[in-house]
ZAKOL-123144 format. One record per residue (C-alpha): residue in one letter; x, y, z; residue number from 1; chain. Coordinates in pm, whole numbers. Layout:
N
LOTOR A X Y Z NUM A $
...
//
This chain:
184
LOTOR N -14 22 19 1 A $
LOTOR G 116 343 -92 2 A $
LOTOR K 4 470 211 3 A $
LOTOR R 230 245 444 4 A $
LOTOR V 509 275 263 5 A $
LOTOR F 499 682 229 6 A $
LOTOR R 453 626 637 7 A $
LOTOR Q 714 394 686 8 A $
LOTOR G 953 613 515 9 A $
LOTOR L 839 932 688 10 A $
LOTOR L 887 755 1040 11 A $
LOTOR T 1252 599 906 12 A $
LOTOR M 1364 961 845 13 A $
LOTOR L 1264 1118 1150 14 A $
LOTOR G 1478 815 1303 15 A $
LOTOR L 1161 648 1443 16 A $
LOTOR E 1041 330 1426 17 A $
LOTOR A 670 199 1372 18 A $
LOTOR P 476 19 1604 19 A $
LOTOR P 435 -335 1574 20 A $
LOTOR P 109 -456 1402 21 A $
LOTOR I -128 -547 1623 22 A $
LOTOR C -197 -927 1632 23 A $
LOTOR Y -538 -1033 1753 24 A $
LOTOR T -613 -1344 1901 25 A $
LOTOR R -866 -1612 1753 26 A $
LOTOR E -1105 -1516 1972 27 A $
LOTOR A -1074 -1173 1948 28 A $
LOTOR E -1041 -1221 1590 29 A $
LOTOR M -1410 -1383 1606 30 A $
LOTOR L -1537 -1085 1837 31 A $
LOTOR L -1470 -820 1585 32 A $
LOTOR E -1586 -1034 1318 33 A $
LOTOR R -1900 -1108 1445 34 A $
LOTOR V -1938 -771 1565 35 A $
LOTOR F -1852 -612 1177 36 A $
LOTOR E -2145 -855 1045 37 A $
LOTOR L -2357 -712 1285 38 A $
LOTOR D -2252 -324 1242 39 A $
LOTOR A -1964 -259 1009 40 A $
LOTOR H -1944 99 1193 41 A $
LOTOR P -1992 77 1556 42 A $
LOTOR C -2003 372 1743 43 A $
LOTOR S -1721 507 1991 44 A $
LOTOR T -1901 358 2276 45 A $
LOTOR T -1918 -15 2133 46 A $
LOTOR R -1532 73 2005 47 A $
LOTOR E -1428 118 2356 48 A $
LOTOR Q -1615 -122 2523 49 A $
LOTOR L -1442 -386 2260 50 A $
LOTOR A -1117 -195 2317 51 A $
LOTOR E -1152 -268 2722 52 A $
LOTOR H -1241 -642 2663 53 A $
LOTOR L -952 -699 2457 54 A $
LOTOR N -690 -485 2622 55 A $
LOTOR V -649 -277 2336 56 A $
LOTOR T -688 107 2264 57 A $
LOTOR P -1062 233 2107 58 A $
LOTOR K -805 354 1851 59 A $
LOTOR E -665 47 1767 60 A $
LOTOR V -1000 -120 1729 61 A $
LOTOR Q -1131 176 1502 62 A $
LOTOR T -818 109 1323 63 A $
LOTOR W -942 -286 1287 64 A $
LOTOR F -1268 -139 1180 65 A $
LOTOR Q -1127 44 931 66 A $
LOTOR N -915 -216 755 67 A $
LOTOR K -1171 -423 719 68 A $
LOTOR Q -1428 -174 583 69 A $
LOTOR R -1172 -78 317 70 A $
LOTOR E -1140 -506 248 71 A $
LOTOR A -1483 -527 201 72 A $
LOTOR G -1492 -280 -66 73 A $
LOTOR G -1870 -265 -203 74 A $
LOTOR N -1973 -319 173 75 A $
LOTOR N -1787 25 260 76 A $
LOTOR K -2058 278 357 77 A $
LOTOR R -1914 546 149 78 A $
LOTOR R -1939 706 -196 79 A $
LOTOR E -1752 897 -403 80 A $
LOTOR V -1849 1249 -495 81 A $
LOTOR G -1611 1445 -697 82 A $
LOTOR G -1331 1253 -636 83 A $
LOTOR N -1432 1324 -220 84 A $
LOTOR H -1528 1045 19 85 A $
LOTOR T -1835 1206 173 86 A $
LOTOR P -1960 974 438 87 A $
LOTOR I -2336 895 461 88 A $
LOTOR C -2507 831 797 89 A $
LOTOR Y -2712 493 804 90 A $
LOTOR L -2919 440 1148 91 A $
LOTOR R -3014 135 1277 92 A $
LOTOR E -3364 28 1325 93 A $
LOTOR A -3370 129 1648 94 A $
LOTOR K -3223 490 1630 95 A $
LOTOR R -3447 567 1340 96 A $
LOTOR D -3752 443 1565 97 A $
LOTOR L -3649 704 1822 98 A $
LOTOR L -3590 953 1525 99 A $
LOTOR E -3934 902 1398 100 A $
LOTOR R -4154 908 1742 101 A $
LOTOR A -3927 1260 1795 102 A $
LOTOR F -4063 1340 1458 103 A $
LOTOR E -4429 1280 1536 104 A $
LOTOR L -4396 1506 1871 105 A $
LOTOR D -4235 1769 1714 106 A $
LOTOR S -4118 1764 1300 107 A $
LOTOR S -3873 2066 1377 108 A $
LOTOR P -3682 2067 1714 109 A $
LOTOR C -3516 2323 1825 110 A $
LOTOR R -3109 2308 1857 111 A $
LOTOR V -3141 2178 2206 112 A $
LOTOR A -3365 1880 2156 113 A $
LOTOR R -3140 1774 1831 114 A $
LOTOR E -2821 1783 2082 115 A $
LOTOR Q -3011 1546 2303 116 A $
LOTOR L -3128 1337 2047 117 A $
LOTOR A -2731 1332 1914 118 A $
LOTOR A -2630 1219 2256 119 A $
LOTOR Q -2874 934 2294 120 A $
LOTOR I -2793 771 1945 121 A $
LOTOR N -2461 867 1948 122 A $
LOTOR I -2440 1090 1617 123 A $
LOTOR T -2355 1471 1540 124 A $
LOTOR P -2620 1718 1580 125 A $
LOTOR R -2587 1865 1221 126 A $
LOTOR Q -2675 1461 1139 127 A $
LOTOR V -2979 1515 1327 128 A $
LOTOR Q -3095 1836 1157 129 A $
LOTOR V -3033 1682 834 130 A $
LOTOR W -3254 1357 921 131 A $
LOTOR F -3541 1609 1027 132 A $
LOTOR Q -3497 1800 719 133 A $
LOTOR N -3498 1505 480 134 A $
LOTOR R -3751 1344 688 135 A $
LOTOR R -3987 1668 681 136 A $
LOTOR Q -3959 1690 312 137 A $
LOTOR R -4019 1292 267 138 A $
LOTOR K -4363 1396 431 139 A $
LOTOR R -4428 1707 193 140 A $
LOTOR L -4351 1477 -100 141 A $
LOTOR R -4587 1220 12 142 A $
LOTOR G -4840 1515 90 143 A $
LOTOR A -4837 1658 -239 144 A $
LOTOR S -4893 1322 -403 145 A $
LOTOR G -5170 1241 -175 146 A $
LOTOR E -5427 1276 63 147 A $
LOTOR G -5379 1523 362 148 A $
LOTOR Q -5202 1765 150 149 A $
LOTOR G -5120 2109 342 150 A $
LOTOR E -5288 2007 687 151 A $
LOTOR E -4953 2127 887 152 A $
LOTOR P -4818 2446 863 153 A $
LOTOR L -4437 2434 734 154 A $
LOTOR L -4200 2520 1026 155 A $
LOTOR A -3850 2688 992 156 A $
LOTOR V -3586 2716 1293 157 A $
LOTOR V -3490 3014 1362 158 A $
LOTOR D -3237 3134 1669 159 A $
LOTOR G -3254 2734 1744 160 A $
LOTOR C -3598 2719 1815 161 A $
LOTOR S -3887 2611 1605 162 A $
LOTOR V -4136 2858 1457 163 A $
LOTOR A -4463 2851 1249 164 A $
LOTOR S -4416 2938 856 165 A $
LOTOR P -4669 3031 595 166 A $
LOTOR P -4727 2736 339 167 A $
LOTOR P -4562 2794 -2 168 A $
LOTOR K -4802 2965 -256 169 A $
LOTOR R -4947 2707 -486 170 A $
LOTOR P -5028 2801 -866 171 A $
LOTOR R -5375 2924 -924 172 A $
LOTOR A -5548 2670 -1176 173 A $
LOTOR G -5510 2744 -1501 174 A $
LOTOR A -5181 2885 -1460 175 A $
LOTOR E -5016 2598 -1620 176 A $
LOTOR A -5229 2606 -1916 177 A $
LOTOR G -5045 2990 -2027 178 A $
LOTOR G -5361 3155 -1841 179 A $
LOTOR G -5118 3421 -1629 180 A $
LOTOR A -4925 3742 -1811 181 A $
LOTOR G -4688 3572 -2096 182 A $
LOTOR G -4517 3899 -2126 183 A $
LOTOR R -4237 3848 -1841 184 A $
//
């Protein structure tokens, strides 16, 4: 691997030795494999628990998972966007259920509520915010194609708190057929 060669060369130039690779026991390897099958991207708490159980550092466990994800290739939960890797947040069912319940209570939670949700399910507040934005958009799109259109006013976040905003203006009947002023 090119990165490994570069890193080794850099360490040699600095007169340092690279730490020896971690050799896991067969039992430890099997445990890591089982966890990887359940969740290829475990949260920091899970990595810390594994590290404590295996008597290694959480960073070493994280590195093991990164290497395993790289080996898995197609199962790596990343996609290329313009040559850069952009992480995609895949939520497990329990986390999605919690967010769905929170959405039923408030479709546009304030900053404090987003931070609390993020801490509960171990993702960033920004990821919670984007999830709610996407969920509101899905609800709007489903409402536009089916029944229940316009039942609930749209909400916006101003200074970290939810405020009601007027619904968007809909085109009048006949506007699509060229019934409006045509000179604009």
